[in-house]
C-alpha positions in Angstrom: 92.3 90.9 94.5 94.3 92.0 97.4 95.3 95.7 97.3 98.5 97.3 98.9 98.4 100.0 101.6 99.1 102.9 99.1 95.9 102.0 97.1 92.8 103.9 98.2 89.1 103.9 97.0 87.9 107.5 97.1 84.4 107.8 98.6 84.1 111.6 98.7 85.8 114.8 97.6 86.8 115.5 101.2 88.5 112.0 101.4 90.2 112.8 98.1 91.7 116.0 99.3 92.6 114.5 102.7 94.7 111.7 100.9 96.1 114.1 98.2 97.2 116.6 100.7 98.8 114.3 103.3 102.2 114.4 101.5 102.6 117.1 98.7 106.0 115.7 97.8 104.5 112.3 96.9 103.6 111.2 93.3 99.9 110.3 93.0 98.1 108.3 90.3 94.4 108.9 89.9 92.4 106.3 88.1 89.0 107.6 86.9 86.9 104.6 86.0 83.2 103.4 85.7 81.9 99.8 86.4 80.0 99.7 83.1 83.1 100.4 80.8 84.7 97.1 79.9 88.2 98.7 79.3 88.3 99.9 82.9 88.1 96.3 84.2 91.5 95.6 82.7 93.0 98.9 83.6 91.9 98.5 87.2 94.1 95.3 87.5 97.0 97.3 85.8 96.6 100.0 88.4 96.7 97.7 91.4 99.9 96.1 90.0 101.5 99.5 89.6 100.5 100.2 93.2 102.2 97.1 94.3 105.4 97.7 92.2 105.7 101.3 93.4 105.0 101.4 97.0 106.3 105.0 97.2 103.3 106.4 95.1 99.8 107.3 96.2 97.1 105.5 94.0 93.5 106.8 94.3 90.7 104.9 92.6 87.8 107.3 91.6 84.6 106.2 90.2 84.0 109.0 87.9 80.2 109.4 87.8 79.9 108.8 91.6 82.5 111.5 92.3 81.4 113.9 89.5 82.9 116.9 91.3 86.3 115.4 91.3 86.0 114.2 87.8 84.9 117.8 86.6 87.8 119.4 88.5 90.2 117.4 86.4 88.1 117.9 83.2 87.5 114.1 82.7 85.4 113.5 79.7 85.7 109.7 79.2 86.8 106.5 81.1 89.3 105.2 81.7 91.4 108.3 82.3 94.5 108.7 84.4 96.0 111.8 86.0 99.5 111.8 87.4 100.4 114.4 89.9 103.1 115.5 92.3 101.3 117.2 95.2 99.0 119.3 93.3 101.1 119.7 90.1 100.0 118.0 87.0 102.6 115.7 85.6 100.8 113.7 83.1 97.4 112.8 81.6 96.5 109.5 79.8 93.2 108.8 78.2 92.1 105.3 77.4 93.1 101.8 78.1 96.7 102.2 77.2 98.6 100.1 79.8 102.0 100.6 78.2 101.7 104.4 78.2 100.5 104.4 81.9 103.2 102.1 83.0 105.9 104.0 81.2 104.6 107.4 82.6 104.6 106.1 86.1 108.2 104.6 85.7 109.5 107.9 84.3 108.3 110.0 87.1 109.1 107.6 89.9 112.5 106.5 88.8 115.3 108.2 86.7 115.4 107.2 83.2 117.8 104.5 82.2 121.2 105.8 80.6 120.7 103.4 77.8 117.5 103.5 75.9 115.8 100.0 75.6 115.5 98.6 72.1 112.0 98.8 71.0 109.8 99.1 67.8 106.2 99.8 66.9 104.0 99.5 63.9 101.6 102.2 65.1 100.8 105.2 62.9 102.4 108.5 64.1 100.2 110.4 66.5 100.5 113.6 64.6 100.8 114.4 60.9 103.9 115.6 59.3 104.7 119.2 59.8 104.5 119.9 56.1 101.2 118.1 55.6 98.6 120.7 54.4 96.3 121.6 57.2 92.5 121.2 56.8 90.9 124.6 56.0 87.6 125.6 57.8 85.7 125.1 54.6 87.1 121.6 54.2 86.3 120.7 58.0 82.8 122.0 57.5 82.1 120.0 54.4 83.6 116.8 56.1 81.3 117.3 59.2 78.2 117.7 57.0 79.2 114.6 55.1 79.5 112.7 58.4 76.2 114.0 59.6 74.6 112.7 56.4 76.2 109.2 56.3 73.0 107.7 57.3 69.4 108.6 58.5 70.4 108.6 62.1 73.9 109.4 63.2 75.2 109.5 66.8 78.3 111.4 67.6 79.6 109.9 70.8 82.5 109.1 72.9 83.7 105.6 72.1 81.9 102.9 70.3 78.3 101.7 70.8 79.5 98.5 72.3 82.2 100.2 74.3 81.1 103.7 75.3 83.6 106.0 77.0 81.3 108.2 78.9 78.0 107.6 80.8 76.0 109.9 78.6 76.9 108.1 75.5 76.2 104.8 77.1 72.7 105.9 78.0 71.8 107.4 74.5 73.0 104.1 72.8 70.8 102.2 75.2 67.8 104.4 74.5 68.3 104.1 70.7 68.7 100.3 70.9 65.8 99.8 73.1 63.7 101.4 70.4 65.4 99.4 67.6 66.7 102.5 65.9 69.2 101.8 63.2 72.1 104.2 63.6 75.7 104.8 62.5 78.1 106.6 64.8 81.2 108.6 65.0 83.7 108.5 67.8 84.5 112.1 68.4 87.5 111.1 70.7 89.4 110.0 67.5 89.2 113.3 65.8 89.6 116.6 67.7 88.8 118.8 64.7 85.4 117.2 64.4 84.9 117.2 68.1 85.4 121.0 68.4 83.9 121.8 65.1 80.6 120.3 65.8 80.3 122.3 69.0 80.3 125.4 66.8 78.4 124.0 63.9 75.5 122.6 66.0 75.8 125.4 68.6 75.9 122.6 71.3 78.9 122.4 73.7 78.7 118.7 74.8 78.5 115.2 73.5 76.7 112.9 72.6 75.0 114.7 69.7 72.2 113.0 67.7 71.6 113.7 64.0 68.6 112.9 62.1 68.4 113.4 58.4 71.4 115.5 58.5 70.0 118.0 61.0 71.1 118.3 64.8 68.4 117.0 67.1 70.0 117.4 70.5 72.0 115.8 73.4 70.9 113.1 75.9 68.4 115.2 77.8 66.6 116.3 74.7 66.6 112.9 73.1 65.2 111.4 76.3 62.4 113.9 76.3 61.6 113.2 72.6 61.6 109.4 73.3 59.0 109.9 76.2 56.6 112.1 74.2 56.8 109.9 71.1 58.5 112.6 68.9 61.7 110.5 68.4 59.8 107.6 66.9 57.9 109.9 64.6 61.2 111.5 63.3 62.9 108.1 62.8 59.9 106.5 61.1 58.8 109.4 58.9 
């Protein structure tokens, strides 16, 4: 695929800063991606087309796990993720393979909005609950999290789905469990921020994935790796 002159593959943090600082009045689109994540392949093509369509923007392609310092500076927790800047000012953030949202966001920042709104419709559910909907209490959330943790003998709280992980750590732990033929259910914490934040407190563990066995928190990727190597994981699963 041919790429336009405003499209750059970032190979270091220094390279990133050099490109970003060359013109602080320019709008930049940063694409955080990973080669193992299937949704990224499609979105990479969308990003190239946006670079071609909007020659005035700067498009930076950042492989998230290779350029970990850059990803961490923007608090990237899953791929694909997109950051829109003007200079160093954040204009927008889009998570996931949402081509329509990304295209619309770029268009809104690059060009003035049309005077007449286009006709459109959607059958998607609203992003937020109605304002008068009763909020979940701490007790209700705690009960719901325990129920999720006990949905099967082995439960993995991860980013994305087992067949489409959205972070490298989730991808690795899924592979580890599958290599050992461990039967597990999962919960995508990116779909429920209450559960995502609540589990950090409940299990006293700040990151994901989190592995649960028999309703009890076992650990994250590093701990599970160590347990797999010393045979403890197989013992817990088979007991």
